[in-house]
PDBQT receptor file of N, H, CA, C and O in Angstrom, charges set to zero:
ATOM      1  N   MET A   1      39.240 -76.082 138.553  1.00  0.00    +0.000 N 
ATOM      2  CA  MET A   1      40.235 -75.314 139.577  1.00  0.00    +0.000 C 
ATOM      3  C   MET A   1      40.224 -76.252 140.653  1.00  0.00    +0.000 C 
ATOM      4  O   MET A   1      39.196 -76.769 141.090  1.00  0.00    +0.000 OA
ATOM      5  N   SER A   2      41.375 -76.465 141.073  1.00  0.00    +0.000 N 
ATOM      6  H   SER A   2      42.210 -76.044 140.717  1.00  0.00    +0.000 HD
ATOM      7  CA  SER A   2      41.607 -77.409 142.306  1.00  0.00    +0.000 C 
ATOM      8  C   SER A   2      41.250 -76.765 143.319  1.00  0.00    +0.000 C 
ATOM      9  O   SER A   2      41.152 -75.539 143.260  1.00  0.00    +0.000 OA
ATOM     10  N   ASN A   3      40.957 -77.519 144.561  1.00  0.00    +0.000 N 
ATOM     11  H   ASN A   3      41.036 -78.515 144.609  1.00  0.00    +0.000 HD
ATOM     12  CA  ASN A   3      40.499 -77.034 145.789  1.00  0.00    +0.000 C 
ATOM     13  C   ASN A   3      41.587 -76.562 146.576  1.00  0.00    +0.000 C 
ATOM     14  O   ASN A   3      41.372 -75.740 147.466  1.00  0.00    +0.000 OA
ATOM     15  N   LYS A   4      42.802 -77.016 146.332  1.00  0.00    +0.000 N 
ATOM     16  H   LYS A   4      42.977 -77.684 145.609  1.00  0.00    +0.000 HD
ATOM     17  CA  LYS A   4      43.921 -76.376 147.225  1.00  0.00    +0.000 C 
ATOM     18  C   LYS A   4      44.614 -75.345 146.364  1.00  0.00    +0.000 C 
ATOM     19  O   LYS A   4      44.796 -75.738 145.212  1.00  0.00    +0.000 OA
ATOM     20  N   PRO A   5      45.028 -74.179 146.619  1.00  0.00    +0.000 N 
ATOM     21  CA  PRO A   5      45.401 -73.063 145.806  1.00  0.00    +0.000 C 
ATOM     22  C   PRO A   5      46.968 -73.382 145.924  1.00  0.00    +0.000 C 
ATOM     23  O   PRO A   5      47.457 -73.764 146.988  1.00  0.00    +0.000 OA
ATOM     24  N   THR A   6      47.790 -73.182 144.648  1.00  0.00    +0.000 N 
ATOM     25  H   THR A   6      47.393 -72.872 143.784  1.00  0.00    +0.000 HD
ATOM     26  CA  THR A   6      48.960 -73.571 144.510  1.00  0.00    +0.000 C 
ATOM     27  C   THR A   6      49.842 -72.150 145.041  1.00  0.00    +0.000 C 
ATOM     28  O   THR A   6      50.959 -72.260 145.547  1.00  0.00    +0.000 OA
ATOM     29  N   HIS A   7      49.333 -71.158 144.893  1.00  0.00    +0.000 N 
ATOM     30  H   HIS A   7      48.426 -71.069 144.482  1.00  0.00    +0.000 HD
ATOM     31  CA  HIS A   7      50.253 -69.931 145.365  1.00  0.00    +0.000 C 
ATOM     32  C   HIS A   7      49.467 -69.133 146.427  1.00  0.00    +0.000 C 
ATOM     33  O   HIS A   7      48.244 -68.992 146.390  1.00  0.00    +0.000 OA
ATOM     34  N   THR A   8      50.309 -68.606 147.412  1.00  0.00    +0.000 N 
ATOM     35  H   THR A   8      51.302 -68.720 147.442  1.00  0.00    +0.000 HD
ATOM     36  CA  THR A   8      49.865 -67.708 148.060  1.00  0.00    +0.000 C 
ATOM     37  C   THR A   8      50.018 -66.106 147.828  1.00  0.00    +0.000 C 
ATOM     38  O   THR A   8      51.178 -65.740 147.639  1.00  0.00    +0.000 OA
ATOM     39  N   ALA A   9      49.057 -65.141 147.815  1.00  0.00    +0.000 N 
ATOM     40  H   ALA A   9      48.115 -65.438 147.969  1.00  0.00    +0.000 HD
ATOM     41  CA  ALA A   9      49.288 -63.681 147.800  1.00  0.00    +0.000 C 
ATOM     42  C   ALA A   9      49.730 -63.211 148.982  1.00  0.00    +0.000 C 
ATOM     43  O   ALA A   9      49.267 -63.501 150.085  1.00  0.00    +0.000 OA
ATOM     44  N   TYR A  10      50.953 -62.222 148.665  1.00  0.00    +0.000 N 
ATOM     45  H   TYR A  10      51.329 -61.987 147.769  1.00  0.00    +0.000 HD
ATOM     46  CA  TYR A  10      51.038 -61.467 149.824  1.00  0.00    +0.000 C 
ATOM     47  C   TYR A  10      50.902 -59.963 149.772  1.00  0.00    +0.000 C 
ATOM     48  O   TYR A  10      51.005 -59.627 148.592  1.00  0.00    +0.000 OA
ATOM     49  N   ALA A  11      50.711 -58.902 150.569  1.00  0.00    +0.000 N 
ATOM     50  H   ALA A  11      50.627 -59.175 151.528  1.00  0.00    +0.000 HD
ATOM     51  CA  ALA A  11      50.947 -57.649 150.515  1.00  0.00    +0.000 C 
ATOM     52  C   ALA A  11      52.252 -57.184 151.173  1.00  0.00    +0.000 C 
ATOM     53  O   ALA A  11      52.291 -57.099 152.401  1.00  0.00    +0.000 OA
ATOM     54  N   VAL A  12      53.290 -56.886 150.450  1.00  0.00    +0.000 N 
ATOM     55  H   VAL A  12      53.259 -56.955 149.453  1.00  0.00    +0.000 HD
ATOM     56  CA  VAL A  12      54.674 -56.626 151.053  1.00  0.00    +0.000 C 
ATOM     57  C   VAL A  12      55.127 -55.057 151.042  1.00  0.00    +0.000 C 
ATOM     58  O   VAL A  12      55.392 -54.415 150.025  1.00  0.00    +0.000 OA
ATOM     59  N   ARG A  13      55.163 -54.550 152.448  1.00  0.00    +0.000 N 
ATOM     60  H   ARG A  13      54.948 -55.071 153.274  1.00  0.00    +0.000 HD
ATOM     61  CA  ARG A  13      55.571 -53.133 152.555  1.00  0.00    +0.000 C 
ATOM     62  C   ARG A  13      56.881 -53.121 153.085  1.00  0.00    +0.000 C 
ATOM     63  O   ARG A  13      57.199 -53.849 154.025  1.00  0.00    +0.000 OA
ATOM     64  N   ASN A  14      57.811 -52.180 152.429  1.00  0.00    +0.000 N 
ATOM     65  H   ASN A  14      57.553 -51.588 151.666  1.00  0.00    +0.000 HD
ATOM     66  CA  ASN A  14      58.997 -52.150 153.272  1.00  0.00    +0.000 C 
ATOM     67  C   ASN A  14      59.136 -50.851 153.764  1.00  0.00    +0.000 C 
ATOM     68  O   ASN A  14      58.596 -49.816 153.375  1.00  0.00    +0.000 OA
ATOM     69  N   PHE A  15      60.067 -51.073 154.828  1.00  0.00    +0.000 N 
ATOM     70  H   PHE A  15      60.506 -51.914 155.144  1.00  0.00    +0.000 HD
ATOM     71  CA  PHE A  15      60.244 -49.973 155.901  1.00  0.00    +0.000 C 
ATOM     72  C   PHE A  15      61.453 -49.994 156.443  1.00  0.00    +0.000 C 
ATOM     73  O   PHE A  15      62.074 -51.057 156.453  1.00  0.00    +0.000 OA
ATOM     74  N   GLU A  16      62.041 -48.754 157.027  1.00  0.00    +0.000 N 
ATOM     75  H   GLU A  16      61.537 -47.891 157.019  1.00  0.00    +0.000 HD
ATOM     76  CA  GLU A  16      63.348 -48.757 158.183  1.00  0.00    +0.000 C 
ATOM     77  C   GLU A  16      63.025 -48.789 159.234  1.00  0.00    +0.000 C 
ATOM     78  O   GLU A  16      62.100 -48.075 159.621  1.00  0.00    +0.000 OA
ATOM     79  N   LYS A  17      63.523 -49.424 159.850  1.00  0.00    +0.000 N 
ATOM     80  H   LYS A  17      64.275 -50.003 159.536  1.00  0.00    +0.000 HD
ATOM     81  CA  LYS A  17      63.498 -49.957 161.245  1.00  0.00    +0.000 C 
ATOM     82  C   LYS A  17      65.059 -50.115 162.045  1.00  0.00    +0.000 C 
ATOM     83  O   LYS A  17      65.785 -51.075 161.782  1.00  0.00    +0.000 OA
ATOM     84  N   ASP A  18      65.476 -49.014 163.078  1.00  0.00    +0.000 N 
ATOM     85  H   ASP A  18      64.887 -48.235 163.292  1.00  0.00    +0.000 HD
ATOM     86  CA  ASP A  18      66.809 -49.058 163.444  1.00  0.00    +0.000 C 
ATOM     87  C   ASP A  18      67.760 -48.817 162.699  1.00  0.00    +0.000 C 
ATOM     88  O   ASP A  18      68.878 -49.198 163.049  1.00  0.00    +0.000 OA
ATOM     89  N   GLY A  19      67.614 -48.237 161.676  1.00  0.00    +0.000 N 
ATOM     90  H   GLY A  19      66.706 -47.927 161.392  1.00  0.00    +0.000 HD
ATOM     91  CA  GLY A  19      68.514 -47.901 160.622  1.00  0.00    +0.000 C 
ATOM     92  C   GLY A  19      68.822 -48.843 159.525  1.00  0.00    +0.000 C 
ATOM     93  O   GLY A  19      69.629 -48.636 158.619  1.00  0.00    +0.000 OA
ATOM     94  N   LYS A  20      67.838 -50.273 159.762  1.00  0.00    +0.000 N 
ATOM     95  H   LYS A  20      67.182 -50.440 160.498  1.00  0.00    +0.000 HD
ATOM     96  CA  LYS A  20      67.928 -51.359 158.820  1.00  0.00    +0.000 C 
ATOM     97  C   LYS A  20      66.893 -51.495 157.898  1.00  0.00    +0.000 C 
ATOM     98  O   LYS A  20      65.854 -51.154 158.463  1.00  0.00    +0.000 OA
ATOM     99  N   GLN A  21      66.693 -51.818 156.795  1.00  0.00    +0.000 N 
ATOM    100  H   GLN A  21      67.537 -52.095 156.337  1.00  0.00    +0.000 HD
ATOM    101  CA  GLN A  21      65.530 -52.140 156.051  1.00  0.00    +0.000 C 
ATOM    102  C   GLN A  21      65.017 -53.366 156.321  1.00  0.00    +0.000 C 
ATOM    103  O   GLN A  21      65.678 -54.390 156.493  1.00  0.00    +0.000 OA
ATOM    104  N   ASP A  22      63.662 -53.243 156.365  1.00  0.00    +0.000 N 
ATOM    105  H   ASP A  22      63.125 -52.411 156.225  1.00  0.00    +0.000 HD
ATOM    106  CA  ASP A  22      62.892 -54.371 156.972  1.00  0.00    +0.000 C 
ATOM    107  C   ASP A  22      62.036 -54.471 156.100  1.00  0.00    +0.000 C 
ATOM    108  O   ASP A  22      62.177 -53.751 155.112  1.00  0.00    +0.000 OA
ATOM    109  N   SER A  23      60.867 -55.386 156.164  1.00  0.00    +0.000 N 
ATOM    110  H   SER A  23      60.752 -55.971 156.967  1.00  0.00    +0.000 HD
ATOM    111  CA  SER A  23      59.575 -55.659 155.276  1.00  0.00    +0.000 C 
ATOM    112  C   SER A  23      58.299 -56.521 155.913  1.00  0.00    +0.000 C 
ATOM    113  O   SER A  23      58.517 -57.609 156.447  1.00  0.00    +0.000 OA
ATOM    114  N   GLN A  24      57.271 -56.101 155.845  1.00  0.00    +0.000 N 
ATOM    115  H   GLN A  24      57.094 -55.217 155.411  1.00  0.00    +0.000 HD
ATOM    116  CA  GLN A  24      56.293 -56.661 156.395  1.00  0.00    +0.000 C 
ATOM    117  C   GLN A  24      55.414 -57.572 155.105  1.00  0.00    +0.000 C 
ATOM    118  O   GLN A  24      55.072 -57.171 153.992  1.00  0.00    +0.000 OA
ATOM    119  N   TRP A  25      55.220 -58.919 155.746  1.00  0.00    +0.000 N 
ATOM    120  H   TRP A  25      55.497 -59.244 156.650  1.00  0.00    +0.000 HD
ATOM    121  CA  TRP A  25      54.506 -59.642 154.596  1.00  0.00    +0.000 C 
ATOM    122  C   TRP A  25      53.310 -60.106 155.176  1.00  0.00    +0.000 C 
ATOM    123  O   TRP A  25      53.293 -60.875 156.137  1.00  0.00    +0.000 OA
ATOM    124  N   LEU A  26      52.080 -59.557 154.488  1.00  0.00    +0.000 N 
ATOM    125  H   LEU A  26      52.094 -58.932 153.707  1.00  0.00    +0.000 HD
ATOM    126  CA  LEU A  26      50.810 -59.738 155.062  1.00  0.00    +0.000 C 
ATOM    127  C   LEU A  26      50.054 -60.934 154.036  1.00  0.00    +0.000 C 
ATOM    128  O   LEU A  26      49.988 -60.846 152.810  1.00  0.00    +0.000 OA
ATOM    129  N   LYS A  27      49.658 -61.757 154.650  1.00  0.00    +0.000 N 
ATOM    130  H   LYS A  27      49.711 -61.828 155.646  1.00  0.00    +0.000 HD
ATOM    131  CA  LYS A  27      48.737 -62.755 153.491  1.00  0.00    +0.000 C 
ATOM    132  C   LYS A  27      47.240 -62.012 153.057  1.00  0.00    +0.000 C 
ATOM    133  O   LYS A  27      46.503 -61.495 153.896  1.00  0.00    +0.000 OA
ATOM    134  N   ILE A  28      47.008 -62.050 151.917  1.00  0.00    +0.000 N 
ATOM    135  H   ILE A  28      47.607 -62.470 151.236  1.00  0.00    +0.000 HD
ATOM    136  CA  ILE A  28      46.254 -61.456 151.431  1.00  0.00    +0.000 C 
ATOM    137  C   ILE A  28      44.871 -62.308 150.147  1.00  0.00    +0.000 C 
ATOM    138  O   ILE A  28      43.797 -61.911 149.695  1.00  0.00    +0.000 OA
ATOM    139  N   GLY A  29      45.565 -63.401 150.011  1.00  0.00    +0.000 N 
ATOM    140  H   GLY A  29      46.437 -63.723 150.379  1.00  0.00    +0.000 HD
ATOM    141  CA  GLY A  29      44.811 -64.188 149.014  1.00  0.00    +0.000 C 
ATOM    142  C   GLY A  29      45.781 -65.709 148.465  1.00  0.00    +0.000 C 
ATOM    143  O   GLY A  29      46.779 -66.274 148.913  1.00  0.00    +0.000 OA
ATOM    144  N   ALA A  30      45.129 -65.880 147.625  1.00  0.00    +0.000 N 
ATOM    145  H   ALA A  30      44.319 -65.421 147.262  1.00  0.00    +0.000 HD
ATOM    146  CA  ALA A  30      45.575 -67.369 146.860  1.00  0.00    +0.000 C 
ATOM    147  C   ALA A  30      45.252 -67.342 145.568  1.00  0.00    +0.000 C 
ATOM    148  O   ALA A  30      44.305 -66.774 145.024  1.00  0.00    +0.000 OA
ATOM    149  N   ALA A  31      46.220 -68.083 145.052  1.00  0.00    +0.000 N 
ATOM    150  H   ALA A  31      46.989 -68.544 145.494  1.00  0.00    +0.000 HD
ATOM    151  CA  ALA A  31      45.921 -68.255 143.187  1.00  0.00    +0.000 C 
ATOM    152  C   ALA A  31      46.198 -69.682 142.985  1.00  0.00    +0.000 C 
ATOM    153  O   ALA A  31      47.063 -70.363 143.537  1.00  0.00    +0.000 OA
ATOM    154  N   TRP A  32      45.324 -70.029 142.101  1.00  0.00    +0.000 N 
ATOM    155  H   TRP A  32      44.621 -69.475 141.653  1.00  0.00    +0.000 HD
ATOM    156  CA  TRP A  32      45.221 -71.524 141.198  1.00  0.00    +0.000 C 
ATOM    157  C   TRP A  32      45.534 -71.360 139.898  1.00  0.00    +0.000 C 
ATOM    158  O   TRP A  32      45.252 -70.278 139.384  1.00  0.00    +0.000 OA
ATOM    159  N   PRO A  33      46.088 -72.253 139.212  1.00  0.00    +0.000 N 
ATOM    160  CA  PRO A  33      46.586 -72.255 137.844  1.00  0.00    +0.000 C 
ATOM    161  C   PRO A  33      45.459 -72.354 136.882  1.00  0.00    +0.000 C 
ATOM    162  O   PRO A  33      44.384 -72.789 137.297  1.00  0.00    +0.000 OA
ATOM    163  N   HIS A  34      45.565 -72.066 135.880  1.00  0.00    +0.000 N 
ATOM    164  H   HIS A  34      46.437 -71.713 135.543  1.00  0.00    +0.000 HD
ATOM    165  CA  HIS A  34      44.448 -72.591 134.727  1.00  0.00    +0.000 C 
ATOM    166  C   HIS A  34      44.850 -74.038 134.303  1.00  0.00    +0.000 C 
ATOM    167  O   HIS A  34      45.980 -74.500 134.455  1.00  0.00    +0.000 OA
ATOM    168  N   LYS A  35      43.934 -74.607 133.830  1.00  0.00    +0.000 N 
ATOM    169  H   LYS A  35      43.015 -74.231 133.707  1.00  0.00    +0.000 HD
ATOM    170  CA  LYS A  35      44.098 -75.992 133.231  1.00  0.00    +0.000 C 
ATOM    171  C   LYS A  35      44.747 -75.986 132.187  1.00  0.00    +0.000 C 
ATOM    172  O   LYS A  35      45.223 -77.097 131.949  1.00  0.00    +0.000 OA
ATOM    173  N   ASP A  36      45.004 -75.151 131.379  1.00  0.00    +0.000 N 
ATOM    174  H   ASP A  36      44.617 -74.250 131.572  1.00  0.00    +0.000 HD
ATOM    175  CA  ASP A  36      46.019 -74.915 130.362  1.00  0.00    +0.000 C 
ATOM    176  C   ASP A  36      47.276 -74.372 130.558  1.00  0.00    +0.000 C 
ATOM    177  O   ASP A  36      48.011 -74.033 129.631  1.00  0.00    +0.000 OA
ATOM    178  N   GLY A  37      47.595 -74.260 131.940  1.00  0.00    +0.000 N 
ATOM    179  H   GLY A  37      46.997 -74.536 132.693  1.00  0.00    +0.000 HD
ATOM    180  CA  GLY A  37      48.664 -73.984 132.422  1.00  0.00    +0.000 C 
ATOM    181  C   GLY A  37      49.429 -72.294 132.238  1.00  0.00    +0.000 C 
ATOM    182  O   GLY A  37      50.430 -71.901 132.837  1.00  0.00    +0.000 OA
ATOM    183  N   LYS A  38      48.523 -71.447 131.142  1.00  0.00    +0.000 N 
ATOM    184  H   LYS A  38      47.710 -71.767 130.656  1.00  0.00    +0.000 HD
ATOM    185  CA  LYS A  38      49.073 -70.142 130.815  1.00  0.00    +0.000 C 
ATOM    186  C   LYS A  38      48.374 -69.186 131.718  1.00  0.00    +0.000 C 
ATOM    187  O   LYS A  38      48.319 -68.072 131.196  1.00  0.00    +0.000 OA
ATOM    188  N   GLY A  39      47.813 -69.242 132.911  1.00  0.00    +0.000 N 
ATOM    189  H   GLY A  39      47.858 -70.146 133.335  1.00  0.00    +0.000 HD
ATOM    190  CA  GLY A  39      47.202 -68.203 133.643  1.00  0.00    +0.000 C 
ATOM    191  C   GLY A  39      46.968 -68.566 134.942  1.00  0.00    +0.000 C 
ATOM    192  O   GLY A  39      47.144 -69.742 135.258  1.00  0.00    +0.000 OA
ATOM    193  N   PHE A  40      46.544 -67.637 135.877  1.00  0.00    +0.000 N 
ATOM    194  H   PHE A  40      46.401 -66.681 135.619  1.00  0.00    +0.000 HD
ATOM    195  CA  PHE A  40      46.041 -67.934 137.365  1.00  0.00    +0.000 C 
ATOM    196  C   PHE A  40      44.795 -67.315 137.459  1.00  0.00    +0.000 C 
ATOM    197  O   PHE A  40      44.559 -66.288 136.822  1.00  0.00    +0.000 OA
ATOM    198  N   ASP A  41      43.629 -68.061 138.501  1.00  0.00    +0.000 N 
ATOM    199  H   ASP A  41      43.820 -68.895 139.019  1.00  0.00    +0.000 HD
ATOM    200  CA  ASP A  41      42.656 -67.351 139.050  1.00  0.00    +0.000 C 
ATOM    201  C   ASP A  41      43.175 -66.777 140.323  1.00  0.00    +0.000 C 
ATOM    202  O   ASP A  41      43.766 -67.566 141.060  1.00  0.00    +0.000 OA
ATOM    203  N   LEU A  42      43.076 -65.732 140.648  1.00  0.00    +0.000 N 
ATOM    204  H   LEU A  42      42.596 -65.090 140.049  1.00  0.00    +0.000 HD
ATOM    205  CA  LEU A  42      43.583 -64.697 142.022  1.00  0.00    +0.000 C 
ATOM    206  C   LEU A  42      42.447 -64.484 142.309  1.00  0.00    +0.000 C 
ATOM    207  O   LEU A  42      41.602 -64.052 141.525  1.00  0.00    +0.000 OA
ATOM    208  N   ASN A  43      42.198 -64.875 143.973  1.00  0.00    +0.000 N 
ATOM    209  H   ASN A  43      42.885 -65.226 144.610  1.00  0.00    +0.000 HD
ATOM    210  CA  ASN A  43      41.355 -64.611 144.932  1.00  0.00    +0.000 C 
ATOM    211  C   ASN A  43      41.841 -63.610 145.942  1.00  0.00    +0.000 C 
ATOM    212  O   ASN A  43      42.643 -64.055 146.762  1.00  0.00    +0.000 OA
ATOM    213  N   LEU A  44      41.515 -62.365 146.037  1.00  0.00    +0.000 N 
ATOM    214  H   LEU A  44      40.863 -62.003 145.371  1.00  0.00    +0.000 HD
ATOM    215  CA  LEU A  44      42.272 -61.391 147.089  1.00  0.00    +0.000 C 
ATOM    216  C   LEU A  44      41.104 -60.966 147.851  1.00  0.00    +0.000 C 
ATOM    217  O   LEU A  44      40.018 -60.683 147.343  1.00  0.00    +0.000 OA
ATOM    218  N   ASP A  45      41.465 -60.924 149.484  1.00  0.00    +0.000 N 
ATOM    219  H   ASP A  45      42.347 -61.153 149.896  1.00  0.00    +0.000 HD
ATOM    220  CA  ASP A  45      40.653 -60.959 150.285  1.00  0.00    +0.000 C 
ATOM    221  C   ASP A  45      41.078 -59.291 150.861  1.00  0.00    +0.000 C 
ATOM    222  O   ASP A  45      40.552 -58.825 151.871  1.00  0.00    +0.000 OA
ATOM    223  N   ALA A  46      41.954 -58.636 150.154  1.00  0.00    +0.000 N 
ATOM    224  H   ALA A  46      42.382 -59.015 149.334  1.00  0.00    +0.000 HD
ATOM    225  CA  ALA A  46      42.263 -57.427 150.616  1.00  0.00    +0.000 C 
ATOM    226  C   ALA A  46      43.300 -56.816 149.359  1.00  0.00    +0.000 C 
ATOM    227  O   ALA A  46      43.972 -57.579 148.665  1.00  0.00    +0.000 OA
ATOM    228  N   LEU A  47      43.311 -55.439 149.205  1.00  0.00    +0.000 N 
ATOM    229  H   LEU A  47      42.766 -54.820 149.769  1.00  0.00    +0.000 HD
ATOM    230  CA  LEU A  47      44.342 -54.545 148.327  1.00  0.00    +0.000 C 
ATOM    231  C   LEU A  47      45.032 -53.959 149.114  1.00  0.00    +0.000 C 
ATOM    232  O   LEU A  47      44.534 -53.454 150.119  1.00  0.00    +0.000 OA
ATOM    233  N   PRO A  48      46.519 -53.879 148.807  1.00  0.00    +0.000 N 
ATOM    234  CA  PRO A  48      47.291 -52.904 149.484  1.00  0.00    +0.000 C 
ATOM    235  C   PRO A  48      47.160 -51.541 148.850  1.00  0.00    +0.000 C 
ATOM    236  O   PRO A  48      46.978 -51.582 147.633  1.00  0.00    +0.000 OA
ATOM    237  N   THR A  49      47.212 -50.369 149.387  1.00  0.00    +0.000 N 
ATOM    238  H   THR A  49      47.361 -50.336 150.375  1.00  0.00    +0.000 HD
ATOM    239  CA  THR A  49      47.121 -49.491 149.273  1.00  0.00    +0.000 C 
ATOM    240  C   THR A  49      48.387 -48.713 148.741  1.00  0.00    +0.000 C 
ATOM    241  O   THR A  49      48.413 -47.848 147.865  1.00  0.00    +0.000 OA
ATOM    242  N   SER A  50      49.479 -49.253 149.516  1.00  0.00    +0.000 N 
ATOM    243  H   SER A  50      49.458 -49.955 150.227  1.00  0.00    +0.000 HD
ATOM    244  CA  SER A  50      51.061 -48.993 149.074  1.00  0.00    +0.000 C 
ATOM    245  C   SER A  50      51.810 -50.350 149.141  1.00  0.00    +0.000 C 
ATOM    246  O   SER A  50      51.365 -51.156 149.958  1.00  0.00    +0.000 OA
ATOM    247  N   GLY A  51      52.824 -50.698 148.439  1.00  0.00    +0.000 N 
ATOM    248  H   GLY A  51      53.186 -50.044 147.775  1.00  0.00    +0.000 HD
ATOM    249  CA  GLY A  51      54.005 -51.671 148.526  1.00  0.00    +0.000 C 
ATOM    250  C   GLY A  51      53.452 -52.394 147.475  1.00  0.00    +0.000 C 
ATOM    251  O   GLY A  51      52.745 -51.784 146.673  1.00  0.00    +0.000 OA
ATOM    252  N   ARG A  52      53.628 -53.468 147.350  1.00  0.00    +0.000 N 
ATOM    253  H   ARG A  52      54.202 -53.964 148.002  1.00  0.00    +0.000 HD
ATOM    254  CA  ARG A  52      53.222 -54.657 146.269  1.00  0.00    +0.000 C 
ATOM    255  C   ARG A  52      52.856 -55.623 146.457  1.00  0.00    +0.000 C 
ATOM    256  O   ARG A  52      52.949 -55.973 147.634  1.00  0.00    +0.000 OA
ATOM    257  N   ILE A  53      52.285 -56.549 145.557  1.00  0.00    +0.000 N 
ATOM    258  H   ILE A  53      52.210 -56.266 144.601  1.00  0.00    +0.000 HD
ATOM    259  CA  ILE A  53      51.659 -57.883 145.706  1.00  0.00    +0.000 C 
ATOM    260  C   ILE A  53      52.543 -58.779 145.264  1.00  0.00    +0.000 C 
ATOM    261  O   ILE A  53      52.885 -58.668 144.087  1.00  0.00    +0.000 OA
ATOM    262  N   VAL A  54      53.065 -59.760 145.995  1.00  0.00    +0.000 N 
ATOM    263  H   VAL A  54      52.788 -59.851 146.952  1.00  0.00    +0.000 HD
ATOM    264  CA  VAL A  54      54.009 -61.029 145.580  1.00  0.00    +0.000 C 
ATOM    265  C   VAL A  54      53.124 -62.446 145.922  1.00  0.00    +0.000 C 
ATOM    266  O   VAL A  54      52.553 -62.751 146.969  1.00  0.00    +0.000 OA
ATOM    267  N   LEU A  55      53.231 -63.222 144.589  1.00  0.00    +0.000 N 
ATOM    268  H   LEU A  55      53.694 -62.974 143.738  1.00  0.00    +0.000 HD
ATOM    269  CA  LEU A  55      52.795 -64.299 144.622  1.00  0.00    +0.000 C 
ATOM    270  C   LEU A  55      53.973 -65.295 144.907  1.00  0.00    +0.000 C 
ATOM    271  O   LEU A  55      55.035 -65.207 144.290  1.00  0.00    +0.000 OA
ATOM    272  N   ARG A  56      53.737 -66.268 145.888  1.00  0.00    +0.000 N 
ATOM    273  H   ARG A  56      52.875 -66.340 146.389  1.00  0.00    +0.000 HD
ATOM    274  CA  ARG A  56      54.873 -67.371 146.278  1.00  0.00    +0.000 C 
ATOM    275  C   ARG A  56      54.145 -68.891 146.064  1.00  0.00    +0.000 C 
ATOM    276  O   ARG A  56      52.926 -69.045 146.133  1.00  0.00    +0.000 OA
ATOM    277  N   LEU A  57      55.041 -69.908 145.812  1.00  0.00    +0.000 N 
ATOM    278  H   LEU A  57      56.032 -69.782 145.756  1.00  0.00    +0.000 HD
ATOM    279  CA  LEU A  57      54.419 -71.132 145.366  1.00  0.00    +0.000 C 
ATOM    280  C   LEU A  57      54.341 -71.687 146.985  1.00  0.00    +0.000 C 
ATOM    281  O   LEU A  57      55.235 -71.628 147.830  1.00  0.00    +0.000 OA
ATOM    282  N   ASN A  58      53.219 -72.143 147.096  1.00  0.00    +0.000 N 
ATOM    283  H   ASN A  58      52.494 -72.192 146.410  1.00  0.00    +0.000 HD
ATOM    284  CA  ASN A  58      53.184 -73.043 148.400  1.00  0.00    +0.000 C 
ATOM    285  C   ASN A  58      53.819 -74.223 148.495  1.00  0.00    +0.000 C 
ATOM    286  O   ASN A  58      53.509 -75.125 147.716  1.00  0.00    +0.000 OA
ATOM    287  N   GLU A  59      54.573 -74.365 149.233  1.00  0.00    +0.000 N 
ATOM    288  H   GLU A  59      54.824 -73.632 149.866  1.00  0.00    +0.000 HD
ATOM    289  CA  GLU A  59      55.402 -75.775 149.552  1.00  0.00    +0.000 C 
ATOM    290  C   GLU A  59      55.283 -76.181 150.844  1.00  0.00    +0.000 C 
ATOM    291  O   GLU A  59      54.608 -75.538 151.647  1.00  0.00    +0.000 OA
ATOM    292  N   PRO A  60      55.970 -77.361 151.188  1.00  0.00    +0.000 N 
ATOM    293  CA  PRO A  60      55.448 -78.307 152.340  1.00  0.00    +0.000 C 
ATOM    294  C   PRO A  60      56.634 -77.255 153.184  1.00  0.00    +0.000 C 
ATOM    295  O   PRO A  60      57.561 -76.640 152.656  1.00  0.00    +0.000 OA
ATOM    296  N   LYS A  61      56.326 -77.283 154.368  1.00  0.00    +0.000 N 
ATOM    297  H   LYS A  61      55.573 -77.783 154.797  1.00  0.00    +0.000 HD
ATOM    298  CA  LYS A  61      57.367 -76.549 155.424  1.00  0.00    +0.000 C 
ATOM    299  C   LYS A  61      58.286 -77.406 156.127  1.00  0.00    +0.000 C 
ATOM    300  O   LYS A  61      57.981 -78.417 156.759  1.00  0.00    +0.000 OA
ATOM    301  N   PRO A  62      59.663 -76.826 155.934  1.00  0.00    +0.000 N 
ATOM    302  CA  PRO A  62      60.664 -77.994 156.478  1.00  0.00    +0.000 C 
ATOM    303  C   PRO A  62      60.464 -78.256 157.657  1.00  0.00    +0.000 C 
ATOM    304  O   PRO A  62      60.000 -77.406 158.417  1.00  0.00    +0.000 OA
ATOM    305  N   THR A  63      60.779 -79.511 158.061  1.00  0.00    +0.000 N 
ATOM    306  H   THR A  63      61.156 -80.202 157.444  1.00  0.00    +0.000 HD
ATOM    307  CA  THR A  63      60.391 -80.122 159.615  1.00  0.00    +0.000 C 
ATOM    308  C   THR A  63      62.085 -79.981 160.293  1.00  0.00    +0.000 C 
ATOM    309  O   THR A  63      63.111 -80.473 159.822  1.00  0.00    +0.000 OA
ATOM    310  N   ALA A  64      61.944 -79.227 161.406  1.00  0.00    +0.000 N 
ATOM    311  H   ALA A  64      61.111 -78.828 161.789  1.00  0.00    +0.000 HD
ATOM    312  CA  ALA A  64      63.305 -78.947 161.943  1.00  0.00    +0.000 C 
ATOM    313  C   ALA A  64      64.002 -79.948 162.437  1.00  0.00    +0.000 C 
ATOM    314  O   ALA A  64      65.130 -79.751 162.888  1.00  0.00    +0.000 OA
TER     315      ALA A  64
């Protein structure tokens, strides 16, 4: 397992605000790919009681 995770785990909760749909993303963990490329190790610091968990690829932030 590499020292740096390749993905970040977020708990995502959808809600309505001022008549519009919105969502709140909370970072809850990270994931590292298996050496054979067929799975991930997932380390979560929290579990959502509602909503969903989303894994997103870590990419460099664009420079403005």
